[in-house]
Each structure stands twice: as C-alpha cells, then as structure tokens.
C-alpha positions in Angstrom: -15.4 9.4 -12.4 -14.4 11.4 -9.3 -11.0 13.0 -9.3 -9.1 15.2 -6.9 -7.7 14.7 -3.4 -9.3 16.2 -0.3 -7.2 17.6 2.5 -8.9 18.4 5.8 -7.1 20.5 8.5 -8.3 22.9 11.1 -5.8 24.6 13.4 -8.5 24.6 16.1 -7.5 20.9 16.7 -4.1 22.2 18.1 -6.0 23.9 20.9 -5.2 21.6 23.7 -2.1 20.2 25.4 -0.9 18.4 28.5 -1.4 20.6 31.6 0.6 18.4 34.1 3.6 16.2 34.2 3.0 12.8 32.6 5.9 11.0 31.0 3.6 8.7 29.0 1.6 11.5 27.5 4.2 14.2 26.9 4.8 13.2 23.3 1.2 14.0 22.2 1.7 17.7 21.3 -0.1 20.2 19.1 3.0 20.5 16.9 2.1 17.1 15.5 -0.5 18.8 13.4 1.2 22.0 12.6 4.5 20.5 11.3 2.5 18.1 9.1 0.4 20.9 7.6 3.4 23.2 7.2 5.3 20.4 5.4 2.5 19.9 3.0 2.4 23.7 2.4 6.2 23.8 1.8 6.0 21.0 -0.8 3.1 22.7 -2.6 0.7 19.9 -1.8 -1.9 21.9 0.0 -2.4 24.0 -3.0 -3.0 20.9 -5.2 -5.5 19.4 -2.8 -9.2 20.3 -2.6 -9.9 21.9 0.8 -12.8 20.5 2.8 -14.1 22.3 5.8 -14.4 20.7 9.2 -17.5 20.4 11.3 -18.2 19.3 14.9 -19.6 15.8 15.1 -23.1 15.5 16.4 -24.2 13.4 19.4 -25.8 11.1 16.9 -22.5 10.6 15.1 -20.6 9.9 18.3 -23.2 7.5 19.6 -22.7 5.2 16.6 -19.8 3.8 18.6 -19.7 5.3 22.1 -22.2 4.9 25.0 -24.4 7.8 26.1 -23.0 7.7 29.6 -19.4 8.1 28.3 -20.4 10.9 26.0 -22.2 12.8 28.8 -19.1 12.4 31.0 -16.8 13.8 28.4 -19.2 16.7 27.8 -18.5 17.9 31.4 -14.7 18.2 30.9 -14.8 21.8 29.5 -16.1 22.9 32.9 -13.7 21.0 35.1 -10.9 22.5 37.2 -7.3 21.2 36.6 -7.7 19.0 39.7 -11.0 17.6 38.4 -9.5 16.9 35.0 -6.6 15.0 36.5 -9.0 12.9 38.6 -11.2 12.3 35.5 -8.2 11.3 33.5 -7.0 8.7 36.0 -9.9 6.4 35.3 -8.6 5.8 31.8 -5.2 4.6 30.4 -2.5 6.7 28.8 -4.7 9.7 27.9 -5.1 13.2 29.2 -8.0 15.7 29.2 -8.0 19.4 28.8 -10.9 21.9 28.9 -10.8 22.2 25.1 -10.3 18.5 24.2 -14.0 17.8 23.9 -14.3 20.4 21.2 -11.2 19.2 19.4 -12.4 15.6 19.6 -15.8 16.5 18.0 -13.8 18.3 15.3 -11.7 15.2 14.7 -14.7 13.0 14.3 -16.5 15.6 12.2 -13.5 16.1 9.9 -13.3 12.4 9.3 -17.0 12.2 8.4 -16.6 15.2 6.1 -13.9 13.2 4.3 -16.1 10.2 4.0 -18.9 12.4 2.7 -16.6 13.9 0.1 -15.4 10.6 -1.2 -18.7 8.7 -1.1 -20.5 11.5 -2.9 -17.9 11.7 -5.6 -16.7 15.2 -4.9 -13.2 13.8 -4.6 -11.6 10.5 -5.3 -9.6 10.2 -2.1 -8.2 12.3 0.7 -6.5 12.7 4.1 -7.8 14.2 7.3 -5.2 15.7 9.7 -7.0 15.3 13.0 -6.2 15.4 16.7 -6.9 13.7 19.0 -6.4 10.4 17.3 -9.0 7.7 17.7 -8.2 4.0 17.3 -7.7 3.2 20.9 -10.9 4.7 22.3 -13.6 2.2 23.2 -17.3 2.3 23.7 -17.1 3.8 27.2 -13.5 4.7 27.6 -10.8 7.1 26.5 -7.5 5.4 25.9 -4.0 6.0 24.4 -4.5 9.7 23.6 -7.8 8.9 22.0 -11.2 10.3 23.1 -13.6 9.3 20.3 -12.9 6.6 17.8 -12.7 8.6 14.5 -12.3 5.7 12.1 -14.7 3.3 13.7 -17.4 6.1 13.7 -16.6 6.8 10.1 -17.1 3.1 9.1 -20.5 2.9 10.8 -21.4 6.3 9.4 -20.6 5.1 5.9 -22.7 1.9 6.4 -25.6 3.9 7.7 -25.6 6.9 5.3 -24.3 5.4 2.1 -25.3 1.8 2.5 -21.8 0.5 2.2 -21.7 -3.2 2.6 -17.9 -3.9 2.8 -15.4 -1.7 4.5 -11.7 -2.3 4.8 -9.8 -0.6 7.7 -6.0 -0.7 7.4 -4.3 0.3 10.7 -0.6 0.8 10.1 -0.1 2.7 13.4 2.6 1.0 15.5 0.1 0.4 18.3 -2.8 -2.0 18.2 -6.1 -0.2 17.6 -8.0 -2.3 20.1 -10.9 0.1 20.1 -11.5 -0.6 16.4 -11.1 -4.3 17.0 -13.7 -4.4 19.8 -16.2 -2.4 17.7 -16.1 -4.8 14.8 -15.1 -8.1 16.1 -18.5 -9.7 15.3 -19.1 -7.7 12.1 -18.3 -9.4 8.8 -19.0 -6.2 6.9 -15.8 -4.6 8.2 -12.4 -6.2 7.6 -9.9 -4.8 10.1 -6.2 -5.3 9.6 -3.7 -4.1 12.1 0.1 -4.5 12.4 1.5 -3.4 15.6 4.5 -3.6 17.9 3.6 -6.4 20.3 6.7 -8.3 21.5 4.7 -11.1 23.0 2.4 -8.8 24.9 5.2 -6.8 26.5 4.4 -3.7 24.5 1.5 -1.3 25.2 -1.5 -1.9 25.3 -0.2 -5.3 26.5 -3.3 -7.2 25.4 -3.6 -10.9 24.8 -6.2 -10.2 22.2 -3.7 -8.2 20.1 -2.0 -11.4 19.0 -2.3 -13.1 15.6 -4.8 -15.7 16.8 -7.5 -13.2 17.7 -9.5 -13.4 14.5 -13.0 -12.1 15.4 -16.0 -13.7 16.9 -19.2 -15.3 15.6 -20.1 -14.1 12.1 -17.0 -11.8 12.3 -14.5 -14.7 12.6 -11.8 -14.1 10.0 -12.5 -10.5 9.6 -10.0 -9.3 12.3 -6.4 -9.7 11.2 -3.7 -8.9 13.7 -0.1 -9.0 12.5 2.1 -8.6 15.6 5.7 -7.3 15.3 7.7 -9.1 18.0 10.8 -7.1 17.7 11.8 -3.6 16.8 13.7 -2.4 13.7 11.2 -3.6 11.1 12.0 -2.1 7.7 10.6 -1.6 4.3 11.0 -5.2 3.3 9.0 -6.4 6.4 6.2 -3.9 5.7 6.0 -4.7 2.0 6.0 -8.5 2.8 3.1 -8.0 5.2 1.1 -6.3 2.4 2.0 -8.8 -0.4 1.6 -12.0 1.6 -1.2 -11.1 4.1 -3.2 -7.9 3.5 -3.6 -7.6 -0.2 -4.7 -11.1 -1.0 -7.3 -10.9 1.7 -8.4 -7.4 0.8 -9.0 -8.3 -2.9 -10.8 -11.5 -1.9 -13.0 -9.3 0.4 -13.6 -6.7 -2.2 -14.2 -3.5 -0.2 -16.4 -0.6 -1.3 -14.5 1.8 0.9 -11.0 1.8 2.4 -10.3 3.7 5.6 -6.7 4.0 6.7 -5.8 4.6 10.4 -2.6 6.4 9.3 -0.4 6.3 12.3 3.2 7.2 11.4 4.8 6.1 14.7 5.6 3.0 12.6 8.1 5.2 10.6 11.8 5.5 11.3 13.0 7.6 14.2 9.8 7.4 16.2 10.3 7.2 20.0 7.3 4.8 20.3 7.8 2.5 17.3 11.6 2.1 17.1 11.2 0.8 13.6 13.4 1.4 10.5 10.8 1.8 7.7 11.5 4.9 5.7 8.9 7.6 5.0 8.9 6.6 1.4 7.4 3.2 2.1 4.1 4.9 3.1 3.9 6.2 -0.5 4.0 2.6 -1.7 1.6 1.3 1.0 -0.9 4.0 0.0 -0.4 3.2 -3.7 -1.1 -0.5 -3.1 -4.4 0.3 -1.5 -5.6 2.8 -4.1 -6.7 0.1 -6.6 -9.2 -1.2 -4.2 -12.8 0.1 -3.8 -12.7 2.0 -7.1 -10.1 4.3 -5.5 -12.3 5.4 -2.6 -9.7 5.8 0.1 -9.8 8.0 3.3 -6.6 8.3 5.3 -7.0 9.6 8.8 -4.1 10.6 11.0 -3.5 8.6 14.2 -0.1 8.5 15.9 3.4 9.8 14.9 5.7 11.4 17.5 9.0 12.1 15.7 8.0 15.4 14.1 10.5 15.0 11.3 9.5 11.5 10.1 5.8 12.3 10.8 5.8 15.3 8.5 7.8 13.4 5.8 5.5 10.4 5.9 2.4 12.6 5.7 3.8 14.3 2.6 4.7 10.9 1.0 1.1 9.7 1.6 -0.5 12.9 0.1 1.9 12.9 -2.9 0.6 9.4 -3.7 -3.0 10.3 -3.2 -2.5 13.1 -5.7 -1.2 10.6 -8.2 2.5 11.5 -8.2 5.0 8.8 -9.2 6.0 6.7 -6.2 9.6 7.0 -5.1 12.2 4.4 -5.7 12.7 1.9 -2.9 16.2 0.4 -2.8 17.5 -2.6 -1.0 14.2 -4.5 -0.7 15.0 -8.0 0.2 13.8 -10.9 2.4 11.9 -10.0 5.6 13.6 -10.7 8.9 13.0 -14.0 10.7 10.7 -12.5 13.3 8.6 -10.8 10.6 8.4 -14.1 8.7 7.2 -15.9 11.8 4.4 -13.4 12.3 3.4 -13.6 8.6 3.4 -17.4 8.8 1.3 -17.4 11.9 -1.3 -15.0 10.4 -1.6 -17.1 7.2 -1.8 -20.3 9.2 -4.6 -19.2 11.5 -6.6 -17.6 8.7 -6.4 -20.6 6.3 -9.9 -21.6 7.3 -11.4 -18.2 6.6 -9.7 -17.0 3.4 -9.3 -19.1 0.2 -6.1 -17.2 -0.7 -4.3 -18.9 2.2 -5.6 -22.4 1.8 -2.7 -23.5 -0.3 -0.2 -22.5 2.5 -0.6 -25.7 4.5 1.5 -24.4 7.3 1.2 -24.4 11.1 1.8 -21.5 13.5 5.4 -21.2 14.8 5.4 -22.9 18.2 8.6 -21.4 19.5 9.2 -17.9 18.0 12.7 -16.7 17.8 11.8 -13.6 19.8 10.0 -15.3 22.6 12.9 -14.3 24.9 11.7 -10.7 24.6 8.9 -11.6 26.9 10.5 -10.9 30.3 8.5 -13.5 32.3 9.9 -16.4 30.1 13.4 -15.2 29.7 16.3 -17.6 30.6 18.5 -14.6 31.1 16.4 -13.0 33.7 14.3 -9.8 33.5 17.1 -7.3 34.2 19.4 -8.6 31.5 16.6 -8.6 28.8 15.4 -5.2 29.9 18.8 -3.8 29.6 19.3 -5.3 26.1 15.9 -3.8 25.0 16.9 -0.5 26.4 20.2 -0.5 24.4 18.3 -1.4 21.2 15.8 1.4 21.7 18.5 3.9 22.5 20.3 3.0 19.3 17.0 3.5 17.4 16.5 7.0 18.9 19.9 8.0 17.5 19.2 6.8 14.0 19.4 9.2 11.1 18.0 8.9 7.6 18.1 10.9 4.4 15.3 13.3 3.6 13.0 11.9 0.9 13.9 13.1 -2.6 11.5 15.5 -4.5 8.7 13.8 -6.3 8.1 15.8 -9.5 5.1 14.9 -11.7 5.9 15.0 -15.5 4.1 17.7 -17.4 2.8 15.2 -19.8 1.5 12.1 -18.1 0.7 9.5 -20.8 1.3 9.4 -24.5 -0.1 6.8 -26.9 1.3 5.7 -30.3 -1.2 4.3 -32.7 -0.6 2.8 -36.2 -1.5 5.1 -39.1 -5.2 5.0 -39.8 -6.2 3.7 -36.3 -8.5 6.0 -34.4 -9.4 5.3 -30.7 -11.3 7.7 -28.5 -8.9 8.7 -25.7 -9.3 10.6 -22.4 -8.8 14.3 -22.5 -5.5 14.2 -20.6 -4.0 11.5 -22.8 -1.9 12.7 -25.7 -1.2 11.0 -29.0 2.4 10.8 -30.1 3.3 13.7 -32.4 5.6 13.6 -35.4 8.8 11.7 -34.7 11.9 14.0 -35.0 14.7 13.1 -37.3 17.1 12.2 -34.5 14.7 9.5 -33.3 14.4 8.2 -36.9 18.2 8.0 -37.1 18.4 6.2 -33.8 15.8 3.7 -34.9 17.7 3.1 -38.1 20.9 2.4 -36.2 19.1 0.0 -33.9 17.6 -1.8 -36.9 21.0 -2.0 -38.6 22.7 -3.4 -35.5 20.0 -5.9 -34.2 17.2 -6.3 -36.7 18.7 -6.5 -40.2 16.3 -9.3 -41.1 13.2 -7.1 -40.6 12.0 -5.3 -43.7 8.3 -4.8 -42.8 7.7 -1.0 -42.9 4.9 -1.2 -40.3 7.3 -2.9 -37.8 10.1 -0.4 -38.5 7.6 2.4 -38.0 6.7 1.0 -34.6 10.4 1.1 -33.7 10.4 4.8 -34.2 7.3 5.2 -32.0 8.8 3.0 -29.2 12.1 4.9 -29.2 10.3 8.2 -29.2 8.2 7.1 -26.2 11.2 5.8 -24.3 13.2 9.0 -24.9 10.3 11.0 -23.6 10.3 8.9 -20.4 14.1 9.3 -20.1 13.9 13.1 -20.4 11.0 13.2 -17.8 8.7 14.8 -20.4 6.3 11.9 -20.0 5.8 9.3 -17.3 4.5 6.4 -19.3 3.0 5.4 -22.6 1.3 2.8 -24.8 2.1 1.6 -28.3 -0.1 -0.5 -30.5 2.3 -2.5 -32.7 2.1 -5.0 -35.5 4.4 -7.5 -33.7 4.9 -7.5 -29.9 7.9 -9.8 -30.3 9.8 -7.3 -32.4 8.5 -4.3 -30.5 9.6 -5.9 -27.2 13.1 -6.7 -28.5 13.4 -3.1 -29.7 12.2 -1.6 -26.4 14.6 -3.8 -24.3 17.6 -3.0 -26.5 17.0 0.7 -26.5 16.1 0.9 -22.8 19.3 -0.9 -21.7 21.3 1.3 -24.0 19.8 4.7 -23.2 17.5 4.6 -20.1 18.3 2.1 -17.4 20.3 -1.1 -16.5 17.3 -3.0 -15.2 14.1 -3.7 -17.1 11.1 -5.6 -15.8 9.1 -7.3 -18.6 5.6 -8.5 -17.7 4.4 -10.6 -20.6 0.8 -11.7 -20.7 0.3 -14.4 -23.3 1.7 -17.6 -24.8 4.8 -18.2 -26.9 8.5 -17.8 -26.5 9.4 -14.3 -25.3 12.4 -12.9 -27.2 14.5 -11.4 -24.3 17.7 -12.6 -22.8 17.7 -12.9 -19.0 21.1 -14.4 -18.6 22.9 -11.1 -17.9 20.4 -10.3 -15.1 19.5 -6.9 -16.5 16.1 -8.1 -17.6 13.5 -9.8 -15.3 10.9 -11.6 -17.3 7.6 -12.6 -15.7 5.3 -14.4 -18.1 1.6 -15.2 -17.3 0.3 -17.6 -19.9 -2.2 -20.4 -20.7 0.1 -23.0 -22.2 3.1 -24.7 -20.7 6.3 -22.8 -21.7 9.8 -24.0 -22.0 11.8 -24.6 -18.8 12.9 -21.4 -17.1 16.3 -20.2 -18.4 17.4 -18.5 -15.2 16.2 -17.1 -11.9 15.3 -14.0 -13.9 12.9 -16.0 -16.1 9.6 -16.7 -14.4 6.9 -18.3 -16.5 3.6 -19.0 -14.7 1.1 -21.1 -16.5 -2.6 -20.6 -15.5 -5.1 -23.2 -16.7 -8.7 -22.2 -17.5 -7.8 -18.6 -17.5 -9.2 -16.0 -18.2 -11.9 -16.8 -15.7 -9.7 -17.5 -12.7 -9.3 -13.9 -11.5 -8.3 -15.0 -8.0 -5.5 -17.1 -9.5 -4.3 -14.2 -11.6 -4.2 -11.9 -8.5 -2.3 -14.6 -6.6 0.4 -14.4 -9.3 0.5 -10.6 -8.9 0.7 -10.6 -5.1 2.6 -13.8 -4.5 5.2 -13.4 -7.3 5.0 -10.4 -9.6 5.0 -7.5 -7.2 7.5 -9.0 -4.7 10.0 -9.8 -7.4 9.4 -6.4 -9.0 10.1 -4.5 -5.7 13.3 -6.6 -5.0 14.5 -6.2 -8.6 13.9 -2.4 -8.5 13.6 -1.8 -12.3 14.2 1.5 -14.0 11.5 0.7 -16.6 8.5 -1.6 -16.7 7.5 -3.1 -20.1 3.9 -4.5 -19.9 3.3 -6.6 -23.0 0.1 -8.2 -24.2 0.7 -11.0 -26.6 -1.6 -12.4 -29.3 -3.3 -14.9 -26.9 -3.3 -12.8 -23.7 -7.1 -13.0 -23.3 -7.0 -10.8 -20.3 -10.3 -9.1 -19.3 -10.4 -5.4 -18.9 -10.9 -5.2 -15.2 -7.9 -7.5 -14.4 -5.8 -5.7 -16.9 -6.6 -2.4 -15.3 -5.7 -3.7 -11.9 -2.4 -5.1 -13.1 -1.5 -1.8 -14.9 -2.4 0.2 -11.8 -0.4 -1.9 -9.4 2.7 -1.9 -11.6 2.7 1.9 -11.4 4.4 1.7 -8.0 7.5 0.4 -9.7 10.2 2.4 -11.6 8.6 5.7 -10.5 5.7 4.9 -12.8 7.9 4.6 -15.9 5.9 2.1 -17.9 5.6 1.3 -21.6 2.7 -0.9 -22.6 2.9 -2.8 -25.9 -0.2 -4.2 -27.4 -0.6 -6.2 -30.6 -4.2 -7.3 -30.6 -6.4 -4.4 -29.6 -9.9 -3.3 -29.1 -11.1 0.0 -27.9 -12.1 -1.2 -24.5 -8.7 -2.8 -23.7 -6.8 0.3 -24.9 -9.1 2.6 -22.9 -8.7 0.4 -19.7 -4.9 0.4 -20.0 -4.6 4.1 -20.7 -7.0 5.0 -17.8 -4.7 3.0 -15.4 -1.6 4.6 -16.9 -3.2 8.0 -16.3 -3.7 7.1 -12.6 -7.5 6.5 -12.7 -8.6 3.9 -10.2 -9.0 0.4 -11.6 -12.6 -0.9 -11.5 -13.3 -3.1 -8.5 -13.2 -6.8 -9.1 -15.7 -7.4 -6.3 -15.5 -10.3 -3.8 -13.5 -13.2 -5.2 -13.9 -16.9 -5.0 -11.1 -19.4 -4.5 -8.3 -19.8 -7.1 -8.3 -23.0 -9.1 -6.2 -25.7 -7.4 -4.2 -26.4 -10.6 -3.3 -22.8 -10.8 -2.3 -22.6 -7.2 0.1 -25.5 -7.8 1.6 -23.8 -10.8 2.1 -20.6 -8.8 3.6 -22.4 -5.8 6.0 -24.4 -8.1 7.5 -21.2 -9.4 7.6 -19.5 -6.0 9.4 -22.4 -4.4 11.9 -22.4 -7.2 12.8 -18.8 -6.5 12.7 -18.6 -2.7 16.5 -18.5 -2.2 17.5 -15.9 -4.8 14.4 -13.8 -4.2 13.9 -13.6 -0.5 10.9 -11.3 -0.7 8.9 -14.3 -1.8 9.3 -16.0 1.6 6.2 -16.5 3.7 7.5 -18.7 6.5 10.6 -18.8 8.7 11.4 -22.3 7.4 12.1 -20.7 4.0 14.5 -18.1 5.4 17.9 -18.4 3.6 19.8 -16.2 5.9 18.7 -13.8 8.7 19.3 -10.1 8.4 
C-alpha cells in the first residue's frame, strides 16, 4: 500500500505580481507561497515529505477545461506591454495579468497534475501542491478571481482520462465559491463538488445567484453539486465541523469516491481579510483527517486562496501535519453551530433529500425567512447605509482579531503497541510493536487497582490483562506510544480496569465506544465518561445524557446505517465532549465487518490526539490486522458507493439524536432545534 506525502513547490510560481494599482487584487502577492513554504521548512515538514518536481502543463492538459480561443489569448500575454496587459485584464473580473503569469499558470496546472500522477500511481499516499495562481474561479473562456487556469477542474478530468477514475470528490473549503469548478461539472455525475463559501444572500463576491444552496447541478448531474452558503461572517470551528458531519461526510461516503481533490483555500481561516471568519488553523487538521479515510486515502490538496500570511502559513502546516499522519490537535469549546449556519445546513439537507438517501429521513423544508436576510441590502428595513455601516463595523472587528499560535504536534516515537495473550501469535505490520515485559511498578499498580476495585476477580488471565492495559495506558500518558490494542479474556473487566486507571492517571474525560450487546460496566453519572454503544439488541434505558445506546437491526449488513451513527451521533458527540482518551471496545457479539471497523477506528483517531486503546475479546487475524492498520494511520479500505440505510435503523438513530439535542448542540441540523444562539 502506498505511503508517504508528496509536497510540490516551485519558487518560479512567485515570479509575477500586480504591476498597477488595483485595490481588489493587491492581496494576491508572491509572499503567499514563500511564507507557506518557509513555515513548512521551519516545522521540519518539508524534510519529511517526498519532493515532487513541477512541470509545465501542456496545451492538451489545459484544453481539458478551457477553450482554444482563451488559451491562445493567454499565450499572448508574455509579449504585451503594460498598457496592453491592463486592457486585456479589464475584460475579466478581479484578476490581473503579468508577462510571467502564463508561465506560472502552466506550472500551477502541471504541479497539480504531478500530484495526481504521484497519488494515482502509488508513489505516495497523498500530498499537497503549493501553487499560484489559484484556479477554482477560472472558467472555460475566462480568467476570474486571481485565477487563470482551473487547476483542480483540469486535475479531475485528467484523472478520469488517464487513470479511468469513475468517481471524484472535490471539496472546496475556500471562502469564495468556486463557480468555475461548478460550471465545469454541473452536468457530470462522476464528479461530486462540495463548496462552502461566504455568500450573504448574494451580497458577497462573486455575487452569483447560482452560488446558493438550491443550485444542485443539471440533468444527470443533479444532486452532485452541493453549495453550502455562509450568510454571515464569524463562522467558527463548530460551524465548519457541523457542515462536515451533517452534510459533506454522509454524502461523500454514499458517493464512494476513488479520488479526493481539495481546493484548499485558507481565506476561510481566522484573520483573513476576505473571509472574516473565526475558524482556527487547527480545524483544517481535522477537516483533512476526516477526508483521509475516503478513496483508500488518495487525497490531493491544492492551494487556492488565503491572504492573511500568518493564518495561511499556520493552516498549511496543520494540513500537511495531518497528511503526514501526525496526531490531530485538540479542539476545545466545540458546541452548537450558530443559527445562520444551522439554517444553511438545513437548507442543503432539505434540497438534497431527493438525491441522497442519507438525508431522506430529515423530512424538513428550507428556511423561508433566514435570520440573516437583512444582510441583503436591497431587502433591509433599516436602509442600505445602516446595514452597510453595521457590516463594516463587524469586518473591522474581525481584522483586529488575534489568536494563539498552534501548539507543536509531536509524533510519538513508537506509534502502536499491541498486547496479546500468552501463546497467541498474530502476523503484525513491521511498524507495530508487541508489548514488552511489564515492569514491576506496573505490576504493583495493577495489584493496587485489583485490591481496590476488583477483589472478586481471581482469574489469572484477566489479572494478566490488567497489567497489559495499564502498561499501554502509561505508555500513552508518557507520550512513548500514541495508541494500542489489547486482546483480553473479558472486555467487561478490561474496560472497567481501563476506565478506572485512565481517570486516575491519564485524563478526566474518557470516550467509550462499545460495539456489541450487553450491559456496559461503566458509570456515566459523574460525566467523566461518555458511553456510545452500537448494538443489535435493545438495551436498557439510557442512564444519562452521557449514555447513548443505538440499536441497529439487521446489522452487520446495514453499512449505511452504521455510518449514519458515526456521522450523526458518534463524531459530533466526541468532538463536543473532547476526551483525553478513546476506548474502542469490541464485545462478544460485535459482528462488525473489517472494512467498517477500519473506518470507525480511522475516524476516531481525530479525537484525543489519537490516544486510543482498542480492547478486543473475540478475535481473528483479519480483525486484529484491520484495527492495527487503522491505528497505525493506514487508510481504511473504501466501502464503495452505499445504498440507503434501513428505515428501522434510521428511526433508532433519530430517536437517540432527538433525545440529546439540547445538551449536545453539535447534533443539531436545523434552526428549529437551536437551544440558544451563540
């Protein structure tokens, strides 16, 4: 399986700049690339990546998206005078030309295609291309929004043509709508395009009616264009994560892409003069992580916007850290999305109910009178000047915002350790280590724990498993190991031991994800443990808001229903709870298939900085191998396109979700469910 992360950068793409006064274009500067690359160097990330050389795109490459007439016109720009360049520029919107921009634009496309080649041929698992000019606004016969050629759109068609890729997901988290990508694929069901963007009821650039949520594609491409408009500024980590959990990820997994392309614009990060959003650079680590379990890990991130040089560089570093497999940083204060974000999420889910089975249970209508409609100047009761002044004040406050620099993201020397019962031999990956002899101090700790909490247990195999569990948890606490797996004779006893020791020695918040039937022996009353149980048989009534049993009928088999639990309940609760440790437990009757198990394990690695301990009672080589591979950071196997979840399972999921809406605001998917605005 492919490993390694490609990084593509060429200083030649800094070789153009604005040659005249244009307030709209002055922010697109060569330093956007240099500060990003220098930040990667200073963090030691360049050295860890696999360098891939750039090349100029050929005419054949560019003509995959653009017209011959437009290409021929751009070819003439190196020979134009300053006056001619200004005249040429004026026929397009918010873009500028320079004698060297044609060369740089060919390099930007070529670099993107080099990344696609490297990923699709298995030379690397994933990668990032730092390119300039950006691309997602450019159209078939027009430059637009700093973009000359549409790098990502060309890459998608190139992947389809050269590698026979049948399903491509494009995720555009730039703060502007990538209308050029939308126009290119609006009738193409082989490309799923998702874009969130600052919109404000069409009052924000590019001011297009077709950037709203109800533009879903045309003909056979209907449903494959997903626009999530942000109708106010100040969106934060909770809003971005909610969009992923409740819109993008359910559709992406149902679609089952073979390649993920990210239009990675970081003008959606805090401090950007274009976005005026409040999402921290760290959130891009998590957005990247959540996409890395798709398409067997084949992910290509391509730089688009980003105009605050500090947050741009930090966000690029966070993205590359995650591509390299480093533990995702902690995100604190994740809570309910704001009312405006919920309205947008609700509208997208409502309009796409007819296209995607994951939304058919929603049974909601679009919001007829959004709370932010007054932002649209033409419809304001207060008059254009008052609203304009209010928006200017908000934007001025955003420009003065400060945020802490992201903390270092060290990678433990030893990644994954496995503890097996005596006599059990399982073939393990080379970079997985088996637990060594347990030191005396761990044996003493296990004895004290047994004397205090488990006096009735005399089974030597169970007591031996306690020593292994405590040894693994101590390794996690000391940052000598990121995660581990223990095969145990009794998951009930092992789980009790792990929770007791973790709360005493490691953290004050533990997330327990229990797959299987039966009563789970953990106490959720003190709110230090969040228990989410996915089972086959009806369990006892929930004991608290920290006890979440979800009963799936006819499962295994309903993979779509299982994923709906993960995206609709498990991950949102996990992010809001913010545990210091994840205990992933597979009971006697878990019955989970290897691919679904690998996906669950991979996605959980975004929580608790990857500090996970998996406990397994029934075992087989394939299940152990799948779990260990995901703990090591290997991409989970693709589940392929999914069908609809079983209605009975949808009802069970919704029953639990509705019960928990008020205490767990991140579960909300419509503005009617909002308990209290931010």
